[in-house]
Every structure is written in C-alpha cells, then in structure tokens.
The first five atom37 places (N, CA, C, CB, O) and aatype in JSON, in Angstrom:
{
  "aatype": [12, 14, 7, 19, 6, 3, 16, 10, 11, 13, 0, 11, 11, 5, 7, 18, 11, 10, 16, 9, 10, 15, 2, 7, 6, 11, 13, 12, 5, 2, 8, 1, 10, 6, 10, 0, 7, 19, 11, 11, 18, 13, 3, 10, 9, 19, 16, 15, 6, 6, 0, 8, 18, 15, 11, 14, 2, 14, 8, 0, 13, 3, 18, 13, 13, 15, 1, 16, 6, 9, 7, 14, 16, 6, 16, 19, 13, 13, 7, 3, 7, 10, 5, 15, 3, 9, 10, 7, 0, 6, 11, 18, 7, 13, 3, 15, 9, 17, 18, 2, 8, 1, 8, 1, 11, 2, 16, 10, 8, 10, 8, 14, 11, 13, 19, 19, 6, 16, 18, 14, 6, 10, 19, 11, 10, 12, 5, 2, 3, 13, 5, 11, 11, 18],
  "atom_mask": [
    [1, 1, 1, 1, 1],
    [1, 1, 1, 1, 1],
    [1, 1, 1, 0, 1],
    [1, 1, 1, 1, 1],
    [1, 1, 1, 1, 1],
    [1, 1, 1, 1, 1],
    [1, 1, 1, 1, 1],
    [1, 1, 1, 1, 1],
    [1, 1, 1, 1, 1],
    [1, 1, 1, 1, 1],
    [1, 1, 1, 1, 1],
    [1, 1, 1, 1, 1],
    [1, 1, 1, 1, 1],
    [1, 1, 1, 1, 1],
    [1, 1, 1, 0, 1],
    [1, 1, 1, 1, 1],
    [1, 1, 1, 1, 1],
    [1, 1, 1, 1, 1],
    [1, 1, 1, 1, 1],
    [1, 1, 1, 1, 1],
    [1, 1, 1, 1, 1],
    [1, 1, 1, 1, 1],
    [1, 1, 1, 1, 1],
    [1, 1, 1, 0, 1],
    [1, 1, 1, 1, 1],
    [1, 1, 1, 1, 1],
    [1, 1, 1, 1, 1],
    [1, 1, 1, 1, 1],
    [1, 1, 1, 1, 1],
    [1, 1, 1, 1, 1],
    [1, 1, 1, 1, 1],
    [1, 1, 1, 1, 1],
    [1, 1, 1, 1, 1],
    [1, 1, 1, 1, 1],
    [1, 1, 1, 1, 1],
    [1, 1, 1, 1, 1],
    [1, 1, 1, 0, 1],
    [1, 1, 1, 1, 1],
    [1, 1, 1, 1, 1],
    [1, 1, 1, 1, 1],
    [1, 1, 1, 1, 1],
    [1, 1, 1, 1, 1],
    [1, 1, 1, 1, 1],
    [1, 1, 1, 1, 1],
    [1, 1, 1, 1, 1],
    [1, 1, 1, 1, 1],
    [1, 1, 1, 1, 1],
    [1, 1, 1, 1, 1],
    [1, 1, 1, 1, 1],
    [1, 1, 1, 1, 1],
    [1, 1, 1, 1, 1],
    [1, 1, 1, 1, 1],
    [1, 1, 1, 1, 1],
    [1, 1, 1, 1, 1],
    [1, 1, 1, 1, 1],
    [1, 1, 1, 1, 1],
    [1, 1, 1, 1, 1],
    [1, 1, 1, 1, 1],
    [1, 1, 1, 1, 1],
    [1, 1, 1, 1, 1],
    [1, 1, 1, 1, 1],
    [1, 1, 1, 1, 1],
    [1, 1, 1, 1, 1],
    [1, 1, 1, 1, 1],
    [1, 1, 1, 1, 1],
    [1, 1, 1, 1, 1],
    [1, 1, 1, 1, 1],
    [1, 1, 1, 1, 1],
    [1, 1, 1, 1, 1],
    [1, 1, 1, 1, 1],
    [1, 1, 1, 0, 1],
    [1, 1, 1, 1, 1],
    [1, 1, 1, 1, 1],
    [1, 1, 1, 1, 1],
    [1, 1, 1, 1, 1],
    [1, 1, 1, 1, 1],
    [1, 1, 1, 1, 1],
    [1, 1, 1, 1, 1],
    [1, 1, 1, 0, 1],
    [1, 1, 1, 1, 1],
    [1, 1, 1, 0, 1],
    [1, 1, 1, 1, 1],
    [1, 1, 1, 1, 1],
    [1, 1, 1, 1, 1],
    [1, 1, 1, 1, 1],
    [1, 1, 1, 1, 1],
    [1, 1, 1, 1, 1],
    [1, 1, 1, 0, 1],
    [1, 1, 1, 1, 1],
    [1, 1, 1, 1, 1],
    [1, 1, 1, 1, 1],
    [1, 1, 1, 1, 1],
    [1, 1, 1, 0, 1],
    [1, 1, 1, 1, 1],
    [1, 1, 1, 1, 1],
    [1, 1, 1, 1, 1],
    [1, 1, 1, 1, 1],
    [1, 1, 1, 1, 1],
    [1, 1, 1, 1, 1],
    [1, 1, 1, 1, 1],
    [1, 1, 1, 1, 1],
    [1, 1, 1, 1, 1],
    [1, 1, 1, 1, 1],
    [1, 1, 1, 1, 1],
    [1, 1, 1, 1, 1],
    [1, 1, 1, 1, 1],
    [1, 1, 1, 1, 1],
    [1, 1, 1, 1, 1],
    [1, 1, 1, 1, 1],
    [1, 1, 1, 1, 1],
    [1, 1, 1, 1, 1],
    [1, 1, 1, 1, 1],
    [1, 1, 1, 1, 1],
    [1, 1, 1, 1, 1],
    [1, 1, 1, 1, 1],
    [1, 1, 1, 1, 1],
    [1, 1, 1, 1, 1],
    [1, 1, 1, 1, 1],
    [1, 1, 1, 1, 1],
    [1, 1, 1, 1, 1],
    [1, 1, 1, 1, 1],
    [1, 1, 1, 1, 1],
    [1, 1, 1, 1, 1],
    [1, 1, 1, 1, 1],
    [1, 1, 1, 1, 1],
    [1, 1, 1, 1, 1],
    [1, 1, 1, 1, 1],
    [1, 1, 1, 1, 1],
    [1, 1, 1, 1, 1],
    [1, 1, 1, 1, 1],
    [1, 1, 1, 1, 1],
    [1, 1, 1, 1, 1],
    [1, 1, 1, 1, 1],
    [1, 1, 1, 1, 1]
  ],
  "atom_positions": [
    [[-52.8, 79.97, -56.03], [-52.96, 79.58, -57.57], [-52.86, 80.75, -58.46], [-54.34, 78.89, -57.88], [-53.43, 81.76, -58.07]],
    [[-52.27, 80.77, -59.52], [-52.17, 81.95, -60.33], [-53.65, 82.23, -60.83], [-51.1, 81.73, -61.55], [-54.48, 81.39, -61.18]],
    [[-53.77, 83.64, -60.77], [-55.01, 84.17, -61.22], [-56.14, 84.33, -60.1], [0.0, 0.0, 0.0], [-57.12, 85.03, -60.36]],
    [[-56.03, 83.75, -58.97], [-56.88, 83.69, -57.89], [-57.39, 85.15, -57.4], [-56.16, 82.95, -56.79], [-58.57, 85.47, -57.3]],
    [[-56.44, 85.85, -57.16], [-56.76, 87.13, -56.42], [-57.24, 88.13, -57.56], [-55.41, 87.74, -55.56], [-58.13, 88.94, -57.28]],
    [[-56.73, 88.12, -58.75], [-57.41, 88.92, -59.78], [-58.71, 88.52, -59.99], [-56.77, 88.88, -61.02], [-59.51, 89.4, -60.31]],
    [[-59.13, 87.24, -59.85], [-60.44, 86.8, -60.3], [-61.41, 87.3, -59.21], [-60.51, 85.2, -60.51], [-62.52, 87.77, -59.48]],
    [[-60.87, 87.16, -57.87], [-61.7, 87.59, -56.82], [-61.86, 89.13, -56.77], [-61.17, 87.07, -55.54], [-62.91, 89.58, -56.33]],
    [[-61.0, 89.89, -57.14], [-60.94, 91.41, -57.45], [-62.02, 91.65, -58.48], [-59.45, 91.92, -58.03], [-62.92, 92.48, -58.31]],
    [[-61.91, 90.92, -59.51], [-62.79, 91.38, -60.59], [-64.29, 90.84, -60.15], [-62.26, 90.75, -62.12], [-65.25, 91.56, -60.4]],
    [[-64.44, 89.73, -59.58], [-65.81, 89.43, -59.12], [-66.38, 90.3, -58.16], [-65.87, 88.19, -58.58], [-67.58, 90.53, -58.3]],
    [[-65.75, 90.86, -57.17], [-66.21, 91.82, -56.16], [-66.56, 93.14, -57.0], [-65.02, 92.07, -54.97], [-67.6, 93.76, -56.77]],
    [[-65.74, 93.52, -57.91], [-65.87, 94.78, -58.57], [-67.28, 94.69, -59.48], [-64.47, 95.07, -59.5], [-67.97, 95.69, -59.67]],
    [[-67.56, 93.53, -59.95], [-68.89, 93.24, -60.69], [-70.03, 93.07, -59.73], [-68.8, 91.94, -61.56], [-71.18, 92.95, -60.18]],
    [[-69.81, 93.05, -58.52], [-70.89, 93.06, -57.49], [-71.33, 91.69, -57.04], [0.0, 0.0, 0.0], [-72.36, 91.58, -56.38]],
    [[-70.59, 90.57, -57.39], [-70.87, 89.32, -56.93], [-70.55, 89.3, -55.4], [-70.08, 88.28, -57.74], [-69.62, 89.92, -54.89]],
    [[-71.48, 88.47, -54.7], [-71.29, 88.12, -53.28], [-70.48, 86.84, -53.31], [-72.69, 87.93, -52.49], [-70.94, 85.84, -53.86]],
    [[-69.37, 86.84, -52.79], [-68.52, 85.72, -52.68], [-68.57, 85.01, -51.41], [-67.22, 86.1, -52.92], [-68.36, 85.67, -50.39]],
    [[-68.8, 83.77, -51.31], [-68.91, 83.01, -50.04], [-68.11, 81.64, -50.32], [-70.54, 82.74, -49.6], [-67.76, 81.24, -51.43]],
    [[-67.92, 81.06, -49.13], [-67.14, 79.81, -49.05], [-68.18, 78.68, -48.34], [-65.67, 80.08, -48.12], [-68.91, 79.03, -47.41]],
    [[-68.18, 77.53, -48.77], [-68.66, 76.33, -48.11], [-67.61, 75.3, -48.25], [-70.0, 75.84, -48.68], [-67.46, 74.67, -49.29]],
    [[-66.85, 75.12, -47.14], [-65.69, 74.26, -47.14], [-65.88, 73.05, -46.22], [-64.46, 75.05, -46.73], [-66.47, 73.18, -45.14]],
    [[-65.37, 71.84, -46.63], [-65.42, 70.82, -45.83], [-64.0, 70.79, -45.04], [-65.77, 69.58, -46.66], [-63.02, 70.23, -45.53]],
    [[-63.97, 71.39, -43.87], [-62.95, 71.56, -43.2], [-63.17, 72.11, -41.9], [0.0, 0.0, 0.0], [-64.33, 72.37, -41.57]],
    [[-62.09, 72.36, -40.98], [-62.38, 72.99, -39.76], [-62.22, 74.52, -39.9], [-61.5, 72.43, -38.66], [-61.45, 75.03, -40.72]],
    [[-63.02, 75.24, -39.0], [-63.12, 76.71, -39.14], [-61.73, 77.35, -38.99], [-64.1, 77.31, -38.06], [-61.31, 78.16, -39.82]],
    [[-61.03, 76.97, -37.91], [-59.7, 77.65, -37.71], [-58.64, 77.47, -39.06], [-59.01, 76.96, -36.31], [-57.97, 78.36, -39.58]],
    [[-58.71, 76.2, -39.38], [-57.62, 75.95, -40.42], [-58.18, 76.57, -41.81], [-57.28, 74.25, -40.57], [-57.33, 76.93, -42.63]],
    [[-59.32, 76.71, -42.07], [-59.83, 77.27, -43.42], [-59.61, 78.78, -43.32], [-61.46, 76.93, -43.73], [-59.1, 79.38, -44.27]],
    [[-59.97, 79.42, -42.19], [-59.69, 80.87, -42.04], [-58.22, 81.17, -42.02], [-60.31, 81.4, -40.77], [-57.79, 82.21, -42.51]],
    [[-57.39, 80.22, -41.41], [-55.93, 80.55, -41.41], [-55.39, 80.44, -42.8], [-55.14, 79.61, -40.47], [-54.62, 81.32, -43.2]],
    [[-55.7, 79.47, -43.53], [-55.33, 79.26, -45.05], [-55.61, 80.45, -45.85], [-56.12, 78.07, -45.71], [-54.73, 80.92, -46.56]],
    [[-56.91, 81.03, -45.77], [-57.35, 82.07, -46.51], [-56.59, 83.42, -46.01], [-58.9, 82.13, -46.41], [-56.27, 84.31, -46.79]],
    [[-56.39, 83.46, -44.86], [-55.57, 84.67, -44.4], [-54.07, 84.63, -44.93], [-55.56, 84.73, -42.78], [-53.5, 85.65, -45.3]],
    [[-53.49, 83.38, -44.92], [-52.2, 83.26, -45.29], [-52.11, 83.49, -46.83], [-51.68, 81.94, -44.85], [-51.07, 83.91, -47.35]],
    [[-53.15, 83.22, -47.48], [-53.18, 83.36, -48.93], [-53.48, 84.96, -49.29], [-54.36, 82.32, -49.55], [-53.31, 85.47, -50.39]],
    [[-53.88, 85.5, -48.29], [-54.28, 87.05, -48.52], [-55.45, 87.32, -49.4], [0.0, 0.0, 0.0], [-55.54, 88.29, -50.15]],
    [[-56.45, 86.25, -49.19], [-57.78, 86.48, -49.89], [-58.92, 86.47, -49.08], [-58.02, 85.53, -50.88], [-59.99, 86.7, -49.64]],
    [[-58.91, 86.24, -47.91], [-59.9, 86.15, -46.81], [-60.86, 87.39, -46.99], [-59.16, 86.15, -45.33], [-62.08, 87.31, -46.87]],
    [[-60.17, 88.57, -47.3], [-60.99, 89.84, -47.34], [-62.09, 89.88, -48.3], [-60.14, 90.98, -47.64], [-63.09, 90.57, -48.13]],
    [[-61.87, 89.05, -49.42], [-62.82, 89.03, -50.59], [-64.2, 88.31, -50.2], [-62.13, 88.26, -51.84], [-65.18, 88.44, -50.93]],
    [[-64.22, 87.69, -49.24], [-65.36, 86.8, -48.96], [-66.35, 87.39, -47.98], [-64.88, 85.5, -48.42], [-65.98, 87.89, -46.92]],
    [[-67.6, 87.31, -48.35], [-68.76, 87.75, -47.53], [-69.17, 86.88, -46.41], [-69.9, 87.9, -48.35], [-69.72, 87.36, -45.42]],
    [[-68.89, 85.54, -46.54], [-69.24, 84.69, -45.66], [-68.39, 83.32, -45.9], [-70.73, 84.56, -45.71], [-68.19, 82.86, -47.03]],
    [[-67.94, 82.79, -44.81], [-67.18, 81.52, -44.76], [-67.91, 80.51, -43.9], [-65.75, 81.76, -44.2], [-68.18, 80.75, -42.72]],
    [[-68.23, 79.35, -44.5], [-68.89, 78.46, -43.64], [-68.1, 77.09, -43.88], [-70.49, 78.39, -43.95], [-67.62, 76.75, -44.96]],
    [[-68.06, 76.38, -42.74], [-67.19, 75.08, -42.86], [-68.1, 73.9, -42.3], [-65.7, 75.2, -41.93], [-69.0, 74.02, -41.48]],
    [[-67.72, 72.87, -42.86], [-68.32, 71.63, -42.32], [-68.39, 71.37, -40.9], [-67.69, 70.59, -42.84], [-69.33, 70.75, -40.42]],
    [[-67.36, 71.84, -40.16], [-67.2, 71.99, -38.83], [-68.51, 72.68, -38.22], [-65.91, 72.77, -38.57], [-69.15, 72.13, -37.33]],
    [[-68.83, 73.8, -38.72], [-69.96, 74.67, -38.28], [-71.29, 74.0, -38.64], [-69.87, 76.1, -38.96], [-72.21, 73.93, -37.82]],
    [[-71.36, 73.52, -39.88], [-72.67, 72.91, -40.23], [-72.87, 71.53, -39.68], [-72.82, 72.86, -41.71], [-74.0, 71.04, -39.77]],
    [[-71.86, 70.82, -39.1], [-71.95, 69.49, -38.69], [-72.32, 68.47, -39.69], [-72.81, 69.43, -37.67], [-72.88, 67.41, -39.38]],
    [[-72.01, 68.82, -40.88], [-72.18, 67.96, -42.12], [-71.2, 68.37, -43.2], [-73.64, 68.05, -42.69], [-70.87, 69.55, -43.28]],
    [[-70.75, 67.49, -44.01], [-69.88, 67.84, -44.97], [-70.51, 67.7, -46.35], [-68.69, 67.07, -44.82], [-71.44, 66.91, -46.57]],
    [[-69.96, 68.48, -47.26], [-70.41, 68.29, -48.72], [-70.05, 66.92, -49.26], [-69.74, 69.37, -49.65], [-68.91, 66.49, -49.13]],
    [[-70.98, 66.23, -49.84], [-72.09, 66.66, -50.64], [-73.43, 66.5, -49.76], [-72.13, 65.79, -52.02], [-74.5, 66.72, -50.34]],
    [[-73.45, 66.19, -48.59], [-74.63, 66.12, -47.78], [-75.55, 67.34, -47.86], [-74.23, 65.91, -46.4], [-75.08, 68.44, -47.57]],
    [[-76.82, 67.21, -48.25], [-77.73, 68.52, -48.45], [-77.72, 69.24, -47.12], [-79.35, 68.17, -48.9], [-77.83, 70.46, -47.17]],
    [[-77.6, 68.67, -45.96], [-77.54, 69.35, -44.75], [-76.54, 70.56, -44.63], [-77.25, 68.38, -43.77], [-76.77, 71.62, -44.06]],
    [[-75.33, 70.17, -45.31], [-74.3, 71.28, -45.27], [-74.81, 72.33, -45.99], [-72.95, 70.92, -45.84], [-74.66, 73.43, -45.44]],
    [[-75.43, 72.32, -47.15], [-76.08, 73.33, -48.03], [-77.18, 73.87, -47.31], [-76.55, 72.78, -49.37], [-77.34, 75.09, -47.41]],
    [[-78.0, 73.2, -46.59], [-79.05, 73.91, -45.88], [-78.54, 74.78, -44.77], [-80.03, 72.94, -45.33], [-79.12, 75.83, -44.5]],
    [[-77.51, 74.4, -44.14], [-76.88, 75.33, -43.01], [-76.31, 76.44, -43.73], [-75.7, 74.63, -42.08], [-76.51, 77.59, -43.32]],
    [[-75.63, 76.22, -44.77], [-75.08, 77.27, -45.48], [-76.05, 78.45, -46.02], [-74.42, 76.65, -46.56], [-75.78, 79.64, -45.89]],
    [[-77.25, 77.92, -46.66], [-78.1, 78.83, -47.02], [-78.99, 79.53, -45.97], [-78.81, 78.26, -47.9], [-79.66, 80.53, -46.23]],
    [[-78.93, 78.96, -44.8], [-79.52, 79.52, -43.59], [-78.75, 80.67, -43.12], [-79.61, 78.51, -42.51], [-79.3, 81.57, -42.48]],
    [[-77.41, 80.7, -43.44], [-76.51, 81.72, -42.97], [-76.48, 83.03, -44.05], [-75.03, 81.02, -42.79], [-75.91, 84.09, -43.77]],
    [[-77.14, 82.78, -45.24], [-76.86, 83.89, -46.18], [-78.31, 84.22, -46.79], [-75.71, 83.44, -47.39], [-79.21, 83.38, -46.8]],
    [[-78.48, 85.55, -47.31], [-79.67, 85.87, -47.95], [-79.72, 85.41, -49.42], [-79.88, 87.32, -47.86], [-80.75, 85.57, -50.07]],
    [[-78.56, 84.8, -49.99], [-78.59, 84.17, -51.19], [-79.19, 82.88, -51.21], [-77.39, 84.09, -51.66], [-78.94, 82.09, -50.31]],
    [[-80.01, 82.56, -52.23], [-80.73, 81.47, -52.45], [-80.06, 80.38, -53.57], [0.0, 0.0, 0.0], [-79.17, 80.66, -54.38]],
    [[-80.59, 79.3, -53.44], [-79.89, 78.36, -54.52], [-80.15, 78.93, -55.98], [-80.51, 76.76, -54.43], [-79.34, 78.73, -56.89]],
    [[-81.24, 79.58, -56.14], [-81.55, 80.02, -57.56], [-80.57, 81.13, -58.1], [-83.05, 80.57, -57.62], [-80.35, 81.4, -59.28]],
    [[-80.03, 81.73, -56.96], [-79.01, 82.8, -57.24], [-77.53, 82.38, -57.15], [-79.21, 83.93, -56.27], [-76.59, 83.16, -57.15]],
    [[-77.45, 81.09, -57.07], [-76.04, 80.58, -56.62], [-75.51, 79.86, -57.8], [-76.05, 79.58, -55.29], [-76.23, 79.1, -58.46]],
    [[-74.25, 80.08, -58.06], [-73.31, 79.27, -59.04], [-72.22, 78.79, -58.14], [-72.66, 80.18, -60.32], [-71.41, 79.58, -57.66]],
    [[-72.19, 77.51, -57.9], [-71.22, 76.84, -57.1], [-69.84, 76.68, -57.94], [-71.82, 75.42, -56.63], [-69.78, 75.96, -58.94]],
    [[-68.92, 77.3, -57.55], [-67.51, 76.95, -58.11], [-66.73, 76.16, -57.17], [-66.67, 78.22, -58.43], [-66.56, 76.5, -56.0]],
    [[-66.18, 74.91, -57.76], [-65.43, 73.97, -56.94], [-64.58, 73.08, -57.83], [0.0, 0.0, 0.0], [-64.75, 72.91, -59.04]],
    [[-63.7, 72.55, -57.08], [-62.76, 71.49, -57.88], [-63.07, 70.08, -57.42], [-61.12, 71.76, -57.64], [-62.46, 69.14, -57.93]],
    [[-63.88, 69.91, -56.58], [-64.1, 68.5, -56.13], [-65.46, 67.93, -56.8], [0.0, 0.0, 0.0], [-66.58, 68.3, -56.44]],
    [[-65.19, 66.99, -57.82], [-66.4, 66.38, -58.24], [-67.37, 65.77, -57.26], [-66.06, 65.43, -59.1], [-68.56, 66.08, -57.23]],
    [[-66.8, 64.87, -56.47], [-67.52, 64.15, -55.4], [-68.24, 65.23, -54.36], [-66.43, 63.18, -54.6], [-69.45, 65.14, -54.13]],
    [[-67.54, 66.11, -53.83], [-68.06, 67.04, -52.76], [-68.76, 68.3, -53.44], [-66.83, 67.53, -51.8], [-69.93, 68.54, -53.14]],
    [[-68.14, 69.01, -54.25], [-68.77, 70.23, -54.85], [-69.75, 70.17, -55.96], [-67.8, 71.01, -55.31], [-70.83, 70.77, -55.93]],
    [[-69.36, 69.46, -56.88], [-70.22, 69.28, -57.93], [-71.51, 68.34, -57.88], [-69.44, 68.87, -58.89], [-72.6, 68.62, -58.39]],
    [[-71.19, 67.21, -57.2], [-72.28, 66.15, -56.85], [-73.26, 67.05, -55.72], [-71.48, 64.55, -56.08], [-74.49, 67.05, -55.8]],
    [[-72.6, 67.71, -54.81], [-73.35, 68.32, -53.91], [-74.43, 69.45, -54.46], [0.0, 0.0, 0.0], [-75.61, 69.51, -54.12]],
    [[-73.79, 70.27, -55.34], [-74.59, 71.31, -55.99], [-75.73, 70.67, -56.88], [-73.65, 72.23, -56.88], [-76.87, 71.11, -56.88]],
    [[-75.31, 69.55, -57.64], [-76.36, 68.9, -58.53], [-77.48, 68.22, -57.61], [-75.64, 67.75, -59.52], [-78.67, 68.23, -57.93]],
    [[-77.03, 67.68, -56.53], [-78.06, 67.2, -55.63], [-79.04, 68.11, -55.05], [-77.49, 66.6, -54.63], [-80.24, 67.93, -54.87]],
    [[-78.3, 69.13, -54.76], [-79.23, 70.22, -54.22], [-79.99, 71.25, -55.08], [-78.49, 70.99, -53.37], [-80.76, 72.11, -54.65]],
    [[-79.64, 71.03, -56.36], [-80.43, 71.66, -57.55], [-79.96, 73.02, -57.94], [0.0, 0.0, 0.0], [-80.78, 73.82, -58.38]],
    [[-78.64, 73.35, -57.81], [-78.32, 74.62, -58.44], [-77.03, 74.44, -59.34], [-78.1, 75.74, -57.33], [-76.33, 73.42, -59.34]],
    [[-76.82, 75.5, -60.05], [-75.72, 75.47, -61.03], [-74.37, 75.34, -60.28], [-75.75, 76.77, -61.93], [-74.18, 75.61, -59.1]],
    [[-73.43, 74.87, -61.19], [-72.1, 74.57, -60.71], [-71.0, 74.76, -61.92], [-72.1, 73.05, -60.12], [-71.25, 74.53, -63.11]],
    [[-69.96, 75.15, -61.51], [-68.71, 75.28, -62.3], [-67.63, 74.4, -61.78], [-68.22, 76.71, -62.3], [-67.08, 74.63, -60.7]],
    [[-67.35, 73.47, -62.49], [-66.2, 72.59, -62.11], [-64.85, 73.19, -62.47], [-66.32, 71.23, -62.78], [-64.6, 73.41, -63.66]],
    [[-63.94, 73.48, -61.5], [-62.67, 74.09, -61.66], [-61.69, 72.69, -61.92], [-62.25, 75.1, -60.23], [-61.15, 72.12, -60.98]],
    [[-61.58, 72.3, -63.12], [-61.01, 71.02, -63.43], [-59.47, 71.3, -63.88], [-61.9, 70.26, -64.61], [-59.04, 71.02, -65.0]],
    [[-58.68, 71.9, -62.85], [-57.39, 72.34, -63.11], [-56.46, 71.14, -63.27], [-56.95, 73.26, -62.05], [-55.38, 71.24, -63.86]],
    [[-56.88, 70.04, -62.74], [-56.0, 68.78, -62.72], [-56.24, 67.76, -63.98], [-56.3, 67.97, -61.33], [-55.67, 66.68, -64.14]],
    [[-57.24, 68.36, -64.85], [-57.63, 67.53, -66.2], [-58.13, 66.28, -65.75], [-56.38, 67.24, -67.26], [-57.63, 65.28, -66.25]],
    [[-59.05, 66.13, -64.87], [-59.44, 64.87, -64.61], [-60.8, 64.5, -65.26], [-59.46, 64.7, -63.2], [-61.56, 65.39, -65.63]],
    [[-61.12, 63.17, -65.41], [-62.31, 62.86, -66.21], [-63.47, 62.79, -65.29], [-62.17, 61.54, -67.0], [-63.34, 62.32, -64.16]],
    [[-64.61, 63.25, -65.74], [-65.93, 63.37, -65.14], [-66.5, 61.81, -65.02], [-66.93, 64.39, -66.09], [-67.47, 61.41, -65.67]],
    [[-65.76, 61.03, -64.13], [-66.21, 59.66, -64.09], [-67.61, 59.49, -63.27], [-65.05, 58.79, -63.43], [-68.22, 58.42, -63.31]],
    [[-68.02, 60.45, -62.63], [-69.29, 60.36, -61.99], [-70.53, 60.74, -62.9], [-69.25, 61.25, -60.79], [-71.71, 60.58, -62.57]],
    [[-70.06, 61.28, -64.12], [-71.1, 61.56, -65.11], [-72.0, 62.63, -64.58], [-71.9, 60.31, -65.45], [-73.21, 62.57, -64.77]],
    [[-71.36, 63.74, -63.86], [-72.26, 64.76, -63.4], [-72.3, 65.86, -64.43], [-71.84, 65.3, -62.03], [-71.57, 65.8, -65.42]],
    [[-73.17, 66.92, -64.21], [-73.55, 67.85, -65.25], [-73.31, 69.28, -64.74], [-75.03, 67.63, -65.68], [-74.25, 70.04, -64.53]],
    [[-71.85, 69.67, -64.51], [-71.85, 71.01, -64.16], [-72.14, 72.07, -65.31], [-70.58, 71.25, -63.57], [-71.98, 71.73, -66.48]],
    [[-72.51, 73.18, -65.01], [-72.98, 74.08, -66.14], [-71.87, 74.41, -66.97], [-73.62, 75.37, -65.67], [-71.99, 74.52, -68.19]],
    [[-70.69, 74.58, -66.33], [-69.35, 74.91, -67.13], [-68.23, 74.04, -66.54], [-68.91, 76.54, -67.01], [-68.31, 73.53, -65.42]],
    [[-67.25, 73.92, -67.32], [-65.85, 73.37, -66.82], [-64.91, 74.37, -67.27], [-65.43, 71.88, -67.41], [-64.92, 74.8, -68.42]],
    [[-64.01, 74.78, -66.29], [-63.0, 75.75, -66.55], [-61.78, 75.02, -65.94], [-63.33, 77.25, -65.9], [-61.84, 74.25, -64.98]],
    [[-60.66, 75.37, -66.63], [-59.17, 74.75, -66.19], [-58.45, 75.86, -65.65], [-58.23, 74.08, -67.46], [-57.52, 75.54, -64.92]],
    [[-58.67, 77.25, -65.84], [-58.05, 78.23, -65.43], [-58.76, 79.3, -64.74], [-57.45, 78.63, -66.37], [-59.97, 79.17, -64.93]],
    [[-58.48, 80.27, -64.05], [-59.13, 81.29, -63.49], [-59.5, 82.39, -64.53], [-58.33, 81.8, -62.4], [-60.56, 83.0, -64.49]],
    [[-58.52, 82.59, -65.49], [-59.04, 83.58, -66.6], [-60.3, 83.12, -67.31], [-57.95, 83.8, -67.72], [-61.16, 83.9, -67.73]],
    [[-60.37, 81.86, -67.41], [-61.62, 81.21, -68.18], [-62.95, 81.67, -67.19], [-61.44, 79.27, -68.31], [-64.0, 82.08, -67.69]],
    [[-62.75, 81.54, -65.83], [-63.77, 81.92, -65.02], [-64.19, 83.37, -65.09], [-63.41, 81.6, -63.77], [-65.37, 83.69, -64.99]],
    [[-63.09, 84.35, -65.29], [-63.24, 85.65, -65.48], [-64.16, 85.83, -66.72], [-61.91, 86.3, -65.61], [-65.24, 86.42, -66.61]],
    [[-63.68, 85.27, -68.01], [-64.46, 85.3, -69.16], [-65.94, 84.94, -68.96], [-63.87, 84.44, -70.1], [-66.79, 85.69, -69.44]],
    [[-66.3, 83.82, -68.29], [-67.63, 83.49, -67.98], [-68.3, 84.64, -67.21], [-67.68, 82.21, -67.2], [-69.4, 85.03, -67.6]],
    [[-67.74, 85.2, -66.19], [-68.41, 86.25, -65.59], [-68.59, 87.48, -66.55], [-67.67, 86.63, -64.35], [-69.67, 88.08, -66.49]],
    [[-67.66, 87.89, -67.39], [-67.63, 88.92, -68.24], [-68.86, 88.82, -69.27], [-66.29, 88.92, -68.9], [-69.45, 89.78, -69.76]],
    [[-69.11, 87.47, -69.49], [-70.33, 87.16, -70.47], [-71.49, 86.76, -69.73], [-70.04, 86.01, -71.5], [-72.32, 86.09, -70.34]],
    [[-71.74, 87.08, -68.38], [-72.94, 86.56, -67.68], [-73.1, 85.28, -67.66], [-74.06, 87.02, -68.15], [-74.25, 84.84, -67.66]],
    [[-72.06, 84.42, -67.65], [-72.18, 83.0, -67.46], [-72.88, 82.42, -68.66], [-72.94, 82.67, -66.17], [-73.67, 81.48, -68.52]],
    [[-72.58, 83.01, -69.96], [-72.97, 82.47, -71.14], [-71.58, 82.12, -71.96], [-73.96, 83.5, -71.88], [-70.77, 83.02, -72.16]],
    [[-71.36, 81.01, -72.35], [-70.12, 80.66, -72.83], [-70.04, 81.05, -74.29], [-69.86, 79.22, -72.61], [-70.63, 80.42, -75.17]],
    [[-69.21, 82.21, -74.53], [-69.09, 82.79, -75.77], [-67.75, 82.9, -76.28], [-69.67, 83.98, -75.75], [-67.52, 83.69, -77.2]],
    [[-66.87, 82.21, -75.78], [-65.46, 82.24, -76.22], [-65.01, 80.97, -76.68], [-64.57, 82.69, -75.17], [-63.85, 80.83, -77.08]]
  ]
}
C-alpha cells in the first residue's frame, strides 16, 4: 500500500518498536512481509497460529505481551479490522488507531484513540506524539 515503507522507516528512525500480532499462519504472514519488503522493520511478529488464539480473544494479546518487553500501557495498536484489531485492543485496555482506508462506518461503536485513512496521517500523529494537531 502506498506510504507503508516510508511510514515504517520513519517510525524506526523515531525509535518506535514495531511489532505485529496477526490472525494468520506463521509461514504465510512471514512470506507476505518478505514479499512486500517490509519484514526487516519489525522487531517481533506473532501470529494466531503461535498464540493458539485469534484476535480479539484476550489470550492472543496475553501471548503477544508474553513475547515482548512492551506492555499494554506502552502500546498503540494500529489495525484495519474493527472486529479483530480495534475491539481486541479496547477489550484488553490499550489505545488503538483504526486504519480506515476503506471508509467504513464504525458499526460496533468502538472508541479507537484515532482514525486515519492514509499512512501520511499516521506519520503526522507520530510527529505530534499522538496528539491530533492537524
């Protein structure tokens, strides 16, 4: 998707620890990231296959946090799935950013901290320490 690699480069340069929690199979997710040329930006990749649970199940997040030194209070979850990503983050109690590039309605009435439609919008949030000033 346009802007992904620039966004990842910017985030790494700013010192963010980038991780993935994906509902998918380990081999396929790693393969997709390799093909896209972005796997190198991530410090940790965890899949539901490894966790034995899928998002939004809290056990998937428990497993993820057991694999990293980052805690929920230091986490901002970025995802495009309302049901899996944003609901999962909300149930677990940490902030989220809904990547709503498909311009969908929030029919679940969830409360992501931010909603962005493009990767440059995410970069602006990072530049402003996640304070919406634009």
